[in-house]
C-alpha positions in Angstrom: 125.9 -32.0 -0.2 123.1 -31.1 2.2 119.5 -30.4 1.3 119.8 -26.7 2.1 122.8 -26.6 -0.3 120.7 -28.3 -2.9 117.9 -25.8 -2.5 120.1 -22.8 -2.7 122.0 -24.1 -5.7 118.7 -25.0 -7.5 117.4 -21.4 -6.9 120.7 -20.1 -8.3 120.2 -22.4 -11.4 116.7 -21.0 -11.9 118.2 -17.5 -11.8 120.7 -18.5 -14.4 117.9 -19.8 -16.6 116.0 -16.6 -16.2 119.1 -14.6 -17.2 118.8 -16.3 -20.6 115.0 -15.7 -20.8 113.9 -12.5 -22.6 111.4 -10.6 -20.5 112.6 -11.9 -17.1 113.6 -9.2 -14.7 114.2 -10.7 -11.3 114.0 -13.7 -9.1 113.0 -13.1 -5.4 113.6 -15.9 -2.9 111.1 -16.1 -0.1 110.8 -17.7 3.3 113.7 -20.0 4.2 115.3 -19.5 0.8 114.9 -15.7 1.1 115.9 -13.6 4.1 115.3 -16.4 6.7 118.2 -18.6 5.7 118.7 -19.6 9.3 115.4 -21.6 9.0 116.6 -23.6 6.0 116.7 -27.4 6.8 116.2 -30.8 5.2 112.4 -30.3 5.2 112.4 -26.9 3.4 111.3 -26.2 -0.1 111.5 -23.5 -2.7 109.3 -20.4 -2.5 109.9 -17.6 -5.0 108.5 -14.9 -7.2 109.6 -14.3 -10.8 109.2 -10.7 -12.0 108.8 -10.3 -15.7 108.1 -7.5 -18.2 104.5 -6.4 -18.6 103.0 -8.4 -21.4 105.4 -11.4 -20.9 103.6 -13.0 -17.9 101.3 -15.3 -20.0 104.2 -16.8 -21.9 106.2 -17.5 -18.7 103.1 -19.3 -17.2 102.2 -21.2 -20.4 105.7 -22.6 -20.9 107.8 -23.6 -17.9 110.9 -24.4 -19.9 112.7 -21.7 -17.9 111.9 -23.6 -14.7 112.7 -27.1 -16.1 116.0 -25.8 -17.4 117.3 -25.9 -13.9 116.4 -29.6 -13.5 113.7 -31.9 -15.0 110.2 -31.4 -13.7 108.1 -34.5 -12.9 105.0 -32.7 -11.6 103.4 -29.3 -11.8 100.0 -27.9 -10.8 98.7 -24.4 -11.5 97.3 -23.6 -8.1 96.6 -19.9 -8.8 96.3 -17.6 -11.8 99.8 -16.4 -11.0 101.8 -19.5 -10.4 102.4 -23.2 -9.8 103.3 -25.8 -7.3 105.9 -28.2 -8.7 108.2 -31.2 -8.0 111.6 -31.8 -9.6 112.9 -35.3 -10.4 115.3 -35.2 -7.5 112.5 -34.6 -5.0 112.9 -30.8 -4.6 109.5 -29.3 -4.2 108.6 -25.7 -4.8 105.9 -23.0 -5.1 106.2 -20.0 -7.3 104.3 -17.1 -8.7 105.0 -14.8 -11.7 104.3 -11.1 -11.4 104.8 -7.9 -13.4 106.4 -4.9 -11.7 103.0 -3.3 -11.3 101.5 -6.4 -9.8 104.4 -6.7 -7.4 103.4 -3.3 -5.9 100.2 -4.8 -4.5 101.4 -8.4 -3.9 101.2 -9.7 -0.3 104.6 -11.2 0.8 107.2 -11.1 3.5 110.5 -9.5 2.7 112.6 -11.7 0.5 116.0 -11.8 -1.2 116.9 -10.8 -4.7 118.6 -14.0 -6.0 119.0 -12.7 -9.5 118.1 -9.5 -11.3 118.7 -7.5 -14.4 120.7 -4.3 -14.3 118.5 -1.5 -13.1 116.2 -3.6 -10.9 115.9 -1.8 -7.6 116.7 -3.4 -4.2 113.2 -2.3 -3.1 111.6 -5.1 -5.1 112.8 -7.6 -2.5 110.3 -6.4 0.1 106.7 -5.1 0.0 106.1 -1.4 0.2 104.6 -1.8 3.7 105.9 -4.4 6.2 104.6 -5.6 8.5 101.1 -5.1 6.9 98.7 -2.9 8.8 96.1 -5.0 10.4 93.3 -4.3 12.9 94.1 -5.7 16.3 92.1 -8.9 17.1 88.7 -8.3 18.5 88.8 -10.7 21.5 85.0 -10.9 21.9 84.6 -11.8 18.3 87.3 -14.5 18.3 86.0 -15.9 21.6 82.4 -15.9 20.4 83.4 -17.7 17.2 85.3 -20.4 19.1 82.4 -21.0 21.5 79.7 -21.1 18.9 81.9 -23.4 16.7 82.1 -25.7 19.7 78.3 -25.7 20.2 77.4 -26.2 16.6 80.1 -28.9 16.2 78.9 -30.8 19.2 75.3 -30.8 17.9 76.5 -32.2 14.6 78.6 -34.9 16.4 75.6 -36.2 18.3 73.6 -36.1 15.1 76.1 -38.4 13.6 77.8 -35.8 11.4 81.3 -36.6 12.8 83.3 -35.1 9.9 81.5 -31.8 10.1 81.8 -31.8 13.8 85.6 -32.5 13.5 86.0 -29.5 11.3 84.0 -27.1 13.5 85.6 -28.2 16.8 89.1 -29.4 16.0 89.4 -27.1 12.9 87.5 -23.8 13.2 87.5 -23.5 17.0 91.2 -24.4 17.3 91.9 -21.8 14.6 90.4 -19.2 16.9 92.5 -20.6 19.8 95.5 -20.0 17.7 94.4 -16.5 17.0 94.0 -15.9 20.7 97.3 -17.5 21.7 99.2 -14.2 22.1 96.7 -13.3 24.8 97.1 -16.6 26.6 100.9 -17.0 26.6 104.1 -15.0 26.0 105.5 -15.7 22.5 109.1 -16.8 22.2 111.6 -15.2 19.9 110.7 -17.6 17.1 109.5 -15.7 14.0 105.8 -15.6 13.4 104.3 -16.2 9.9 101.9 -13.3 9.4 100.2 -15.3 6.6 99.9 -18.7 8.4 99.2 -18.6 12.1 99.9 -22.2 12.9 103.5 -22.0 11.4 106.1 -22.5 14.1 103.4 -22.5 16.8 105.3 -25.1 18.8 108.4 -22.9 18.9 106.5 -19.7 19.6 104.1 -21.0 22.3 105.6 -24.2 23.8 103.3 -24.2 26.8 100.1 -24.0 24.7 101.6 -26.4 22.2 101.7 -29.0 24.9 97.9 -28.8 25.0 97.4 -29.5 21.3 97.1 -33.3 21.7 94.1 -32.6 24.1 92.6 -30.1 21.7 93.1 -32.3 18.7 92.3 -35.9 19.8 90.9 -37.0 16.5 87.7 -37.9 14.5 85.9 -39.9 17.1 86.8 -37.7 20.0 85.2 -34.3 19.3 83.3 -34.2 22.6 86.6 -34.6 24.5 88.2 -31.9 22.3 85.2 -29.6 23.1 85.7 -30.1 26.9 89.4 -29.4 26.6 89.0 -26.3 24.4 86.3 -24.9 26.6 88.3 -25.5 29.8 91.3 -23.7 28.2 89.2 -20.7 27.1 87.6 -20.4 30.5 91.0 -20.4 32.2 92.0 -17.3 30.2 88.8 -15.4 29.3 85.5 -14.4 30.7 83.3 -17.0 28.9 79.6 -15.9 29.1 77.8 -18.4 31.3 74.9 -18.8 28.9 77.0 -20.3 26.0 79.5 -22.0 28.3 76.7 -23.6 30.2 74.9 -24.7 27.0 78.0 -26.4 25.8 78.5 -28.2 29.1 74.8 -29.2 29.3 75.1 -30.7 25.9 78.2 -32.7 26.9 76.5 -33.8 30.1 73.3 -34.9 28.4 75.4 -37.4 26.4 77.7 -38.5 29.2 80.4 -36.0 29.4 83.8 -37.4 28.4 86.8 -37.1 30.6 88.5 -34.0 29.4 92.2 -34.6 28.6 94.5 -32.8 30.9 95.6 -29.4 29.7 97.7 -26.6 31.2 94.4 -25.1 32.4 93.6 -28.1 34.5 97.1 -28.6 36.1 
């Protein structure tokens, strides 16, 4: 039996357990065990919502016997007020949340799959009332400004000896803004975007930009090289204001500018 088969069978077993649990109303599979079954592979895990009667939520969160009935649990961690991350004895990992019908109306989630439900539970519960969620378009000047100032502040911290903070500002925060701007720098492939987690499937969606990631993320001791690579990439696609771009390059030069790793912008 393959890992995908194990995951789907485990989810079905959780559904059978819930069917014998008073107060349980539905089990909604999400992500690769939801509507995106074509993504299911040996590295997938379980993501799901359990919908319960109003008033029964505290009991379902306090006693996970309904979850352990599908297979013995060896680890669990309550990561939110609504749910847990957990690990089964056979290595299947999962994340789940418990909601009431009223809470589900305002929950943020991608359309899923009703794995199990009581009679009378509507099909509509499998998906949020509004999908995709309405979001303001990215403000390019804001994202670009954040990326550039992250580079400058991070570089100052690196040269002060605060390498960890520098790493976060340059190879964390600034790269996050590059990811936000990716759709303006390259054409996305047909691979499905995760509206809640921008880096997910980035390599499949933006293969050309993904090829630059080793240069943007060279590691703890190499934030100046990362800065040079990120700045070069941004300058190739956007009008970087000379004042901030120059300030970053002057700071690099004053400490012996590193050789910027080759990126698509320099080829």
